TORKE-416782 format. One line per 10 residues: number of its first residue (from 0); for each residue x, y, z of C-alpha. Coordinates in Angstrom, 1 decimal. Layout:
<sites>
NUM> X,Y,Z; ...
</sites>
This chain:
<sites>
0> 3.3,-22.9,-13.7; 4.2,-25.2,-10.9; 8.1,-24.7,-12.1; 7.8,-20.8,-11.9; 6.1,-20.9,-8.6; 8.6,-23.1,-7.4; 8.1,-26.1,-4.8; 9.8,-27.0,-1.4; 13.0,-24.9,-0.6; 11.9,-22.1,-2.7
10> 13.1,-18.9,-0.8; 10.3,-16.7,0.7; 10.0,-13.1,0.9; 8.7,-11.5,3.7; 6.0,-8.8,2.8; 4.5,-6.0,5.0; 1.4,-4.9,3.6; -0.2,-1.4,4.1; -3.7,-1.3,3.9; -6.4,1.1,4.2
20> -7.1,4.4,1.6; -4.8,6.7,-0.2; -4.0,10.2,1.1; -3.1,8.5,4.8; 0.4,8.5,4.8; 1.3,5.3,3.3; 4.1,6.5,1.1; 5.8,8.3,3.9; 5.3,5.0,6.1; 6.5,3.1,3.5
30> 9.8,5.2,2.5; 10.8,5.3,6.5; 10.4,1.6,7.1; 12.3,0.7,4.2; 15.2,2.9,4.8; 15.4,1.5,8.5; 14.7,-2.0,7.8; 16.8,-2.5,4.7; 13.3,-3.6,3.1; 12.8,-3.0,-0.8
40> 9.9,-0.1,-1.2; 7.8,-1.4,-3.8; 5.2,1.4,-3.5; 1.8,0.4,-4.6; 2.9,-3.0,-6.3; -0.6,-3.8,-7.4; -0.4,-1.4,-10.0; 2.7,-2.5,-11.5; 1.5,-4.3,-14.7; -1.0,-1.2,-15.3
50> 1.7,1.3,-14.7; 4.0,-0.6,-17.1; 1.3,-1.0,-19.6; 0.3,2.7,-19.5; 3.8,4.1,-19.7; 3.8,5.8,-16.2; 6.9,6.7,-14.3; 8.8,4.5,-11.6; 10.2,6.5,-8.9; 13.7,6.2,-10.3
60> 12.6,8.9,-12.9; 12.0,6.5,-16.2; 8.7,5.0,-17.3; 8.1,1.6,-15.5; 8.2,-0.4,-18.9; 11.9,0.9,-19.5; 13.3,0.8,-15.6; 16.3,-0.9,-15.1; 15.0,-2.9,-12.4; 11.2,-3.4,-13.4
70> 11.6,-3.7,-17.3; 13.9,-7.0,-17.3; 11.9,-8.8,-15.0; 8.5,-8.1,-16.7; 10.3,-8.9,-20.2; 11.0,-12.6,-18.8; 7.7,-13.0,-17.0; 5.9,-12.4,-20.3; 8.1,-14.8,-22.0; 7.9,-17.5,-19.7
80> 4.3,-17.2,-18.8; 3.2,-16.7,-22.6; 0.6,-13.6,-21.3; 0.7,-10.1,-22.1; 0.6,-6.8,-19.6; -3.0,-6.1,-21.1; -4.1,-9.5,-19.5; -2.1,-9.0,-16.3; -3.2,-5.4,-15.8; -7.0,-6.4,-16.5
90> -6.9,-9.0,-13.6; -5.8,-6.1,-11.2; -7.5,-3.2,-12.5; -11.0,-3.6,-11.7; -11.5,-6.1,-9.0; -10.5,-9.3,-7.7; -9.9,-12.1,-10.2; -13.2,-13.9,-10.8; -12.1,-17.6,-11.7; -9.8,-19.9,-10.2
100> -7.6,-19.8,-13.4; -7.2,-16.1,-13.2; -6.6,-16.3,-9.5; -3.8,-18.8,-10.4; -2.4,-16.7,-13.2; -2.3,-13.7,-10.8; -0.6,-15.8,-8.0; 1.9,-17.2,-10.5; 2.9,-13.8,-11.8; 3.6,-12.5,-8.4
110> 5.4,-15.4,-7.9; 7.8,-14.6,-10.5; 8.5,-11.1,-9.7; 9.0,-11.9,-6.2; 11.4,-15.0,-7.2; 13.4,-12.7,-9.9; 13.8,-9.5,-7.1; 15.6,-12.3,-4.8; 17.3,-13.9,-7.3; 18.6,-10.7,-9.3
120> 18.9,-8.0,-6.4; 18.8,-10.1,-3.0; 15.5,-8.9,-1.9; 14.0,-10.9,1.0; 11.8,-8.3,2.5; 9.4,-5.8,0.8; 6.8,-3.1,1.7; 3.7,-3.4,-0.6; 1.7,-0.1,0.2; -1.1,-1.1,-2.3
130> -3.7,-0.6,0.1; -7.1,-1.8,0.2; -9.3,0.2,-2.0; -9.3,-2.3,-4.7; -6.7,-3.2,-7.2; -7.8,-7.0,-7.5; -8.0,-7.5,-3.8; -4.0,-7.2,-3.3; -4.2,-8.5,0.2; -6.0,-11.9,-0.6
140> -3.7,-12.5,-3.9; -0.7,-12.1,-1.4; -1.9,-15.1,0.7; -2.2,-17.3,-2.6; 1.6,-16.5,-3.7; 3.6,-19.5,-2.5; 6.8,-17.6,-1.8; 5.4,-14.7,0.0; 5.1,-14.8,3.8; 2.7,-11.7,5.0
150> 4.5,-11.0,8.2; 2.2,-7.8,9.2; -0.8,-6.0,7.8; -0.9,-2.6,8.9; -4.4,-0.8,8.7; -3.3,2.6,8.2; -6.2,5.2,8.5; -6.6,8.8,8.5; -9.6,11.5,9.8; -12.1,11.4,6.4
160> -12.4,15.5,6.4; -8.6,15.3,6.2; -8.7,12.7,3.3; -11.6,14.5,1.5; -9.7,17.9,1.5; -6.8,16.2,0.0; -8.5,15.0,-2.8; -10.0,18.7,-3.0; -6.5,19.7,-3.8; -6.1,17.3,-6.5
170> -4.4,14.2,-7.4; -0.5,14.0,-7.3; 0.0,14.7,-11.2; -2.3,18.0,-10.7; -0.4,19.2,-7.8; 3.1,18.4,-9.2; 1.9,20.3,-12.4; 0.4,23.4,-10.4; -2.8,23.0,-12.1; -6.2,23.3,-10.5
180> -7.5,20.7,-7.9; -10.2,18.2,-7.6; -14.2,18.9,-7.7; -17.1,18.4,-5.4; -17.5,15.0,-7.3; -13.7,14.1,-6.6; -14.4,14.6,-3.0; -17.5,12.5,-2.8; -15.7,9.7,-4.4; -12.9,10.1,-1.9
190> -15.6,9.8,1.0; -16.8,6.7,-0.9; -13.2,5.1,-1.3; -12.4,6.0,2.3; -15.5,3.7,3.5; -14.8,1.0,1.1; -11.0,0.6,1.8; -11.4,1.0,5.7; -14.0,-1.7,5.3; -12.0,-4.1,3.0
200> -9.0,-3.4,5.5; -11.1,-4.3,8.6; -12.8,-7.5,7.1; -9.6,-9.0,5.9; -7.8,-8.7,9.5; -10.9,-10.1,11.1; -11.0,-13.1,8.7; -7.2,-13.7,8.5; -6.4,-14.1,12.2; -3.0,-15.9,11.3
210> -1.9,-12.5,9.7; -0.3,-10.3,12.4; -2.5,-7.0,11.8; -2.5,-3.6,13.5; -4.5,-0.7,13.2; -2.6,2.8,13.2; -4.3,6.2,12.9; -2.1,8.8,10.4; -2.4,11.4,13.0; -0.6,8.9,15.7
220> 2.1,8.0,13.2; 2.8,11.6,12.2; 2.9,13.0,15.8; 5.9,10.5,16.5; 7.1,8.8,13.3; 10.3,7.5,14.5; 8.7,6.0,17.5; 6.1,3.9,15.2; 8.6,2.9,12.6; 10.7,1.3,15.1
230> 7.8,-0.6,16.8; 6.3,-1.5,13.5; 9.6,-3.2,12.5; 10.0,-5.1,15.5; 6.4,-6.3,15.1; 7.3,-7.5,11.8; 10.4,-9.4,13.1; 12.8,-7.3,11.1; 14.7,-6.6,14.2; 18.2,-5.8,12.2
240> 18.8,-4.6,8.7; 18.7,-6.7,5.9; 20.8,-5.3,2.8; 19.5,-5.8,-0.8; 21.3,-4.9,-4.2; 19.0,-2.5,-5.5; 19.8,1.0,-5.8; 17.7,4.1,-6.0; 14.1,4.1,-5.5; 12.0,1.8,-7.6
250> 8.3,2.4,-6.0; 5.4,1.9,-8.0; 2.7,5.0,-7.9; 2.5,6.6,-4.3; 2.9,10.0,-3.2; 4.7,12.6,-5.3; 7.2,12.9,-2.5; 8.6,9.6,-3.7; 9.6,11.4,-7.1; 11.5,14.3,-5.8
260> 14.0,14.9,-2.9; 12.8,14.6,0.4; 14.7,15.8,3.6; 12.8,13.3,5.7; 11.0,16.0,7.7; 7.4,15.1,8.8; 4.8,17.6,9.5; 1.1,17.2,10.0; -0.9,18.7,7.2; -4.0,20.6,9.4
270> -5.0,22.7,6.4; -8.4,20.9,6.4; -9.3,22.1,9.7; -9.6,25.7,8.5; -9.7,25.6,4.7; -12.4,22.3,4.1; -15.8,24.1,3.6; -18.2,23.5,6.8; -20.5,21.6,5.0; -18.1,18.8,4.0
280> -16.6,19.1,7.6; -19.9,18.1,9.0; -20.8,15.5,6.4; -17.1,13.8,7.1; -17.6,14.2,10.6; -21.1,12.5,10.8; -19.8,9.4,8.3; -16.7,9.0,10.4; -18.5,8.7,13.7; -20.9,6.0,12.0
290> -17.9,4.1,10.7; -16.4,4.1,14.1; -19.6,2.7,15.4; -19.8,0.2,13.1; -16.0,-0.4,13.9; -14.6,0.0,10.4; -12.1,2.5,12.0; -11.1,2.7,15.7; -12.7,4.8,17.9; -10.4,8.0,19.1
300> -10.2,6.5,22.7; -7.8,3.8,21.0; -5.2,6.8,20.7; -4.3,5.9,17.2; -3.4,2.3,17.9; -5.5,-0.9,18.4; -6.9,-0.7,21.9; -10.6,-1.8,21.7; -10.3,-2.8,18.1; -11.4,-6.4,17.7
310> -8.7,-8.0,15.2; -5.4,-7.3,17.2; -3.8,-6.7,20.7; -2.6,-3.4,22.1; 0.8,-3.3,20.9; 1.7,0.3,20.3; 0.5,1.8,23.7
</sites>
């Protein structure tokens, strides 16, 4: 594994990580930042091995296991590390690796992926929007990858009622297919996932003070996306574009907008304010208020940035 992960002089990749829960605008933020900064948009990269194993689509339009970008890298990875997609997917599917050997294996696998993205395609900047709802504690894994420099951690959060309403509409595949959306059970799972993901993001930022971190509300981002994208890029130190040779989109998972033409327009989705049942709105309000008191997500007084937040300076005011 040592030869694979490299030693002194191994080219490092700058990674900007988006934490928080899904349905919070991470795919939109990823797409806009990658376009402006010349970064490679990896999407929810923690799901790479699982999506390749399950024959799910890359945003290029073909399945990940035959994608012209991912398939050659994965094929060489499995040969060089003498492992399988099943093993790697299992390490990221349920939770963080439990043994030191598992942690080393996963870190070595990702060191290989980042090395090959750089060697084959000139990728030195990557946006990973895997978020913090699980997937093997992706943010912790990245800290152990020797050729990765975590330049910015964005804790992206959204109103809980809006997230619950999004779960009620259904997942991305249901929405694309026009089939009926989720149930009350799906909304309940979304509420629990929101709490867990935001708690994980907060814990990471509090414990990893050396990593530049910032909290950003989806509502503030959607109100002025160009402003926030520019400031976040500056905060990451990506002041000028850094071209790479990847053509087209090759993001993993994420919002359905990544798999169809998009004109770049951003409009806040406020349908939840009138269409979410009153009982759910009240429950979400109470849970979110408790989360703010516990400082799991910032208070409204922060204006959507990091004022009065325990792990970052005021940087977006």
